[in-house]
C-alpha positions in Angstrom: 0.8 -28.4 25.1 3.1 -26.0 23.3 3.8 -22.8 25.0 3.4 -19.5 23.0 6.0 -17.0 23.6 4.8 -13.5 24.7 5.3 -10.8 22.1 6.2 -7.3 22.9 4.3 -5.2 20.4 5.0 -1.9 20.2 3.1 1.2 19.3 3.8 4.2 16.6 5.5 6.4 19.1 7.5 3.8 20.2 8.5 3.1 16.6 9.5 6.5 16.2 11.7 6.7 19.2 13.7 3.7 18.3 14.3 5.5 15.0 15.3 8.8 16.3 17.5 6.7 18.9 19.3 5.0 15.7 18.1 1.4 16.9 16.8 1.2 13.3 19.3 0.9 10.8 19.1 3.6 8.2 19.5 0.9 5.2 16.9 -1.2 6.4 13.5 -0.7 5.3 11.1 -1.7 7.8 7.2 -0.7 8.9 5.4 -1.1 11.5 2.2 -4.0 11.2 0.1 -4.7 14.2 2.5 -3.8 16.5 5.5 -5.6 14.7 8.3 -4.2 13.2 8.6 -6.2 9.6 11.4 -6.1 7.3 10.5 -5.1 3.5 12.2 -6.4 0.7 15.2 -4.3 -1.4 13.4 -2.6 -4.3 14.5 -4.2 -7.5 14.7 -3.0 -10.9 11.4 -4.4 -11.9 9.9 -3.1 -9.1 11.0 0.3 -9.5 10.2 0.6 -13.1 6.6 -0.3 -12.1 6.3 1.9 -9.4 7.3 4.7 -11.9 4.8 3.5 -14.5 2.1 3.5 -12.2 3.0 7.2 -11.0 2.8 8.4 -14.2 -0.7 7.1 -15.1 -1.8 8.9 -11.8 -0.1 12.0 -12.1 -2.9 13.9 -13.8 -5.2 13.5 -11.0 -2.5 15.3 -9.0 -1.4 18.2 -11.5 -5.6 18.6 -11.5 -5.7 18.5 -8.0 -8.2 15.8 -7.8 -6.0 13.4 -5.8 -2.6 13.6 -4.4 -0.1 11.0 -4.5 2.4 9.2 -2.2 4.9 6.9 -3.2 6.4 4.4 -0.8 5.7 6.7 2.7 3.8 5.4 5.8 -0.1 5.6 6.0 -1.2 5.6 9.8 -3.8 3.2 10.3 -4.0 2.9 14.2 -1.7 3.2 17.0 -0.1 -0.1 16.2 0.1 0.1 12.3 2.0 2.1 9.7 2.5 0.3 6.5 4.3 1.6 3.6 2.1 0.7 0.5 4.3 1.5 -2.8 1.5 3.8 -4.0 -1.3 5.7 -1.8 -3.5 8.0 -4.0 -5.3 10.1 -1.6 -7.9 12.7 -1.3 -6.7 16.1 -2.4 -5.7 18.6 0.2 -4.2 22.1 -0.5 -1.6 21.4 2.5 -0.8 18.0 1.2 -0.5 15.9 4.3 1.6 17.6 7.0 0.9 14.4 8.8 0.9 10.7 7.5 -2.8 9.8 5.9 -4.8 8.3 7.9 -7.4 5.4 6.3 -10.2 7.9 5.8 -7.8 9.9 3.6 -7.3 7.1 1.1 -9.0 6.3 -2.2 -6.8 3.7 -3.5 -3.6 1.7 -2.1 -1.2 0.0 -4.7 1.3 -2.8 -3.9 3.6 -4.1 -6.1 4.7 -7.5 -5.3 7.5 -10.0 -6.5 8.9 -11.6 -3.5 6.1 -10.2 -1.0 3.2 -11.4 -2.6 2.1 -14.2 -0.1 2.5 -11.8 2.8 0.8 -8.9 1.2 -2.1 -11.1 0.4 -2.1 -12.7 4.0 -1.2 -9.8 6.2 -1.8 -6.4 4.6 -5.0 -7.2 2.5 -6.5 -8.0 5.8 -5.4 -5.0 7.6 -6.5 -2.7 4.9 -10.0 -4.1 4.8 -10.1 -4.1 8.6 -9.4 -0.2 8.5 -12.0 0.1 5.5 -9.2 1.1 2.8 -11.9 1.2 0.0 -9.8 -0.4 -3.0 -6.4 -2.0 -3.1 -4.5 -3.2 -6.3 -1.7 -5.9 -5.7 0.1 -6.0 -8.7 2.3 -9.3 -8.9 5.0 -9.2 -11.1 5.5 -12.7 -11.0 2.3 -13.8 -13.0 1.8 -10.5 -14.4 -1.6 -9.9 -13.2 -3.0 -6.9 -11.2 -5.6 -8.0 -8.6 -8.3 -5.6 -7.7 -10.1 -5.5 -4.0 -13.3 -3.4 -3.5 -15.8 -3.3 -0.9 -14.0 -4.0 2.5 -16.3 -5.7 5.4 -14.4 -6.6 8.6 -10.9 -8.1 7.4 -11.8 -9.2 3.9 -12.7 -7.6 0.5 -16.0 -8.6 -0.9 -14.7 -8.2 -4.8 -11.9 -9.5 -6.0 -11.0 -9.1 -9.8 -8.1 -9.9 -11.8 -6.7 -8.2 -14.8 -4.1 -9.3 -17.6 -2.2 -7.8 -20.6 -4.3 -5.9 -22.8 -7.3 -5.7 -20.3 -8.4 -2.1 -19.0 -9.2 -1.1 -15.5 -10.3 1.9 -13.7 -10.0 3.3 -10.2 -13.3 3.0 -8.2 -12.5 6.7 -7.1 -11.9 7.9 -10.8 -13.8 5.8 -13.4 -13.0 8.2 -16.0 -9.6 7.1 -16.1 -9.0 3.7 -17.9 -5.5 2.3 -17.7 -4.3 -1.0 -19.2 -2.5 -3.7 -17.5 0.5 -2.8 -20.3 0.4 0.6 -19.0 1.2 -0.4 -15.6 3.5 -3.9 -16.2 5.1 -2.5 -19.5 
């Protein structure tokens, strides 16, 4: 019988204490996922350009006070998870979130993936579904496809669709906003 080592999971407060005590390197990008500190891949040129294009597509929502945009910032899901999605489209609030947004604040999360696609599907999507994030877009830069996930149920999304070059899609919360795959992938 194989013996499983015990893990010491940390909560959000302990995570921030490590940061205050400078035990987390400033140069290393990490996020807290289900009590574990997880390394994030460095942001390459293709990834950064895609995030900028997405931001441009959604900027009018923020300018018109229909939504708030958060780029590569933490979202607070529970005591043990504060992931940092590439883009979070949030309910608009005049005070613009003095604390990290909660799951009920989120309209759409967007993850841009090149080296993290498998872990995003295996770890982050079930976590987002578990916390009832209504919609997630996974942009796979290797396959040039946008996967949309809707209708969370336990740790799964009930609806998955794929969009490729020249196809158009709209966020569930803003059906009048039409974006093409080319607008995002270039």
